[in-house]
Structures are given as C-alpha cells and as structure tokens.
N, C-alpha and C positions, 0 to 999 in steps of 0.2 A: 410446446408448452410456453405460456407467457411468462415474462419476468416476474410479475406479481405472484403467479401460482408457484413458480419455482421458489421464491422467497418464502411463501407459506409452507411449502413442503420441507424446506431446510429448517425452518423454525420448529415445525412439529417433530422432526427427527431429533433435534437437540433436546426437546422436552422429554422425549422417551428414553434418552440415554442415561445410564447411571453416571455418577461422578467418577472421573478418571484423572490421574495426574496429567497435567499439561506442561510440556516443556517450554513452549514458546507461544506467546500471543503476538500476532503480527498484524499491524494496520497497514494496508496498502492504500496510500494517499495519492490520488491521481490529479494532476494539473489539467483543468479543462478551461483555462482562461482563453481570452480572445485570440491569442497567438496560435492556438490549436484549432486547425480547420476541421471540418467533418471527416475528411479522409484520414487525417492524423489521429483523430479520436478513435476511429475504427481500428487503426493499426495498433493503438494502445490496448483497446478492449480485446481484440483478437490475440495479440501477443501475450497478454496476461493469462487469458483462458488457455492458450497452448502451453504456457509454462506450467500451469497447475496440472494439466493433463500429462505432462512429461512423466514417464514411469519412475524415474529416479526420484523426482520431487514428490510424487504421489506416495511413494513407499515411505519416505521420511515423514511426510505430513501425518500419515496414519500411525506409524510406529511411535511417534512422539506426541500424539494427540494434539497436534498444533491447532490453535484457534486462529481463524482468519476473519478479517473484516475489511471491507472496501469503502473508502470515502472518496468523494470528489470535491475539489476546491478551486476557487479562483479569487474573487475579490474579497473585500473586508467582511461583508455580510453574506458571503457565498460559500458555505461549507455544508456538506450533506453526508450522512451515513447512508450509502447506497445499498450495502449488504451488511447486515448486523453480524455480531459474533457468531461464528459457527465452528464447532470443534470437529476435527476430522477423525471419526471413529472407524471409517471403512473407505475402500476405494469408491464405493457408491456415493458417500458424502462428498468426496473430492470431485467426482464427475458432476454431481448436481450443482456444486458450488461453481465449477468452471462453466457449466451451462448458463447459470444465472449471471455470471460475469459477462459472458458473450452477448447476453440479451439486455444488458443495462442500457437504459436511455441516458442521454447526456443530461446532466443536472443543470448546467448553466451555460449561457451563450453571451458573447459580447460583454465580458466582465474583465476586471483588472487582475493583476497577479499580486497576491498578498500572502506570501508563505508564512509570515509570523502568525497570522490568524489561523491558517491551515494547521500549523504545528500545535497551536493552543487547543484547537478543536480535537485533534488526534490524541493529545495528552489527556484531555478530559474524558475521551471515549473509553479509556481503560477502566474507568470507574464502573462501567456497566458490564465488563467482560469477566471471563473466568480467572481464577487465581493461578497464574502460570509462573514458572521459574524465571522466565525471561520475558521482557516486554520490548518490542521493537516497532519503530515507525519507519516505513519505507516511503520516503518522500520523492516523488518523481516530478520533473518540471522541465520546461524548455525555455525559461526566461528568468531574468532577475526581477526583483520587486519594482513595481510602479505604484504601489498603494500599501497601506497598512503600517504596522508597527515594526519594532526592531527585532529581527530574527534572532540575533545573538542572545537577547534576554530569554527567549523561549528555549533556546538550546541549553542555557545554564539551568533553567527550570527542569528540563528533561534530565540533565546529569544529576541534579540533586535528588530527583525522584527515582533514579536507577533505571531510567528508560534509555535505550540505545536508539539513536536516530541515524539512519543511513540515507544516502541520496542516489538518485538515478538522474543524471544530467543528460538531457537530450540536446546535443550540440548541432549547430550548423557547421560553421568553420571555427577553428581555434579551440580554446579551452575556457572561455569566459564564464560559462555556466558551471562547468566543473570546478573552476577556481572559487566561484561564489559559494557553492555547496561545501567545499572543503573548508573555507574560511569562516563561514557563517551558520551553516545548517547542521552539519553532522556533529555528533558528540565525540568526546575523546576516544571512545572505543568503537566509533563508527567508521564507515568507508563510503567512497563514491564510486559507482559504476557509470561509465560513460557510453551513451549510445550515439553513434554517428548518424544523426537524423532519425525521424520516426520509423523509417523502414528497418532500422537496426534495433528497434525497441524490443522485439520478440527475443532476439539473442541476448540482449542486455538484461532484460527482466528475468529470464530463465537463469542466467549466471548469478544474478544478484540474489534471487530467492534461494537458490541452492546454497550459496555461500552463507546466507543468513540462518537457514534452518540446520545446516550441517556443522556450524562452528562448535568447537569444543569448549567446555567450561574451563576456567582457571587460566 
C-alpha cells in the first residue's frame, strides 16, 4: 500500500469515529536537515515505526485515545506535516499509522537546521488537532542551529501555552546536542532522551514515547 493511500485510509477512519476523550496529543517532529544522510533517515523512520508497533506502547495509545501527528523539519522555510492528526481508537489504527510512518518519503534534502521554526510550526499545528488533556512536542535532532530564530523564545511560548516540549538528541561523541536541547529547547516540565548515534534511535524513541504517554498527571 502506498504512503498516499495509507494516509487516505487513516483520514477516513478518523472521520468515521465518534468523539472520545483524548489524553495526549503528540507531535513527532523529525529532523531531516542535511546532516542526516539517507541511511540515517531510514533508521529514524524504521525506528519510529517499530516503537509505535511495540505492544506496550500500542496498548497505551489505544487506551488513552492518543492523537499522533508526524512533522519533518530542517531549514527556515522547510517544515511539513507528513502525517496529520490521527487518534488511536484500536490496534488497527496504530498498525496503519506505523505502516504510514515507515513509507514516508523524505520531505527535504540539503537544507539547514532551524529548530526555532520547527518548534513554531509544531505549536501552530495543535490548532488543527483534537482537544486533548495534554499537548506534547517530541523534537528530535542531530545538530545545533545554523539558521533561523531564537529557540528560547519559542520554548517560552510553549510554556505559556501549556505545551510540553521534550527532546531526542542524536549524539556522535559527547553531549553537545543533549546540552543544547536541555538549555534551549525543552520546557520546564520536559526531558531529553539521548541516542548514541542514529543506530541507537530505535531504542531511544521507544523509551521516549513510552515515557511521554505513560506519565502521570499531577
């Protein structure tokens, strides 16, 4: 099944479902800047799809009627909603969404790294989503900014709006990206998960999503 057809099926399923309480709306914002080569992009796509298919994660997604959306980002004018809001009403929804993730084409190539604009885009995307108890942005990236505005300003905007921003830092050596996300990207109630290279992305994204959707209120 093509990515376009999968997206159409997901959309039609959403239209047919009655309104249900949604605990969490989660934007999965993926860095596809020029520092991410084709193999590393594939590792991210496959890792995210595998995490969503994980039985423990899938069970929580359905139980809490979690709404998911995937965006891709890189430079100042390079942000895309790759998979629009889809609420998880059944394991079938989760499987279809994971299949659509795994078939996503890369949105941008040879572009800079502008996390401020990516965060601004993700914040605006909640305006088109379901009314959920929590709103979370899952920002992943393997570099620090080389274009765009001030990330701290958007982080403060997120905090004022009651949106949690978490980070997934894909490191080579050291903690430079982790430190950047901790100091500039995540909100006061957020956290950073560190992947040791793109090959560690699957483990890190599974752990991160599980932590995001399992957290307790209060």
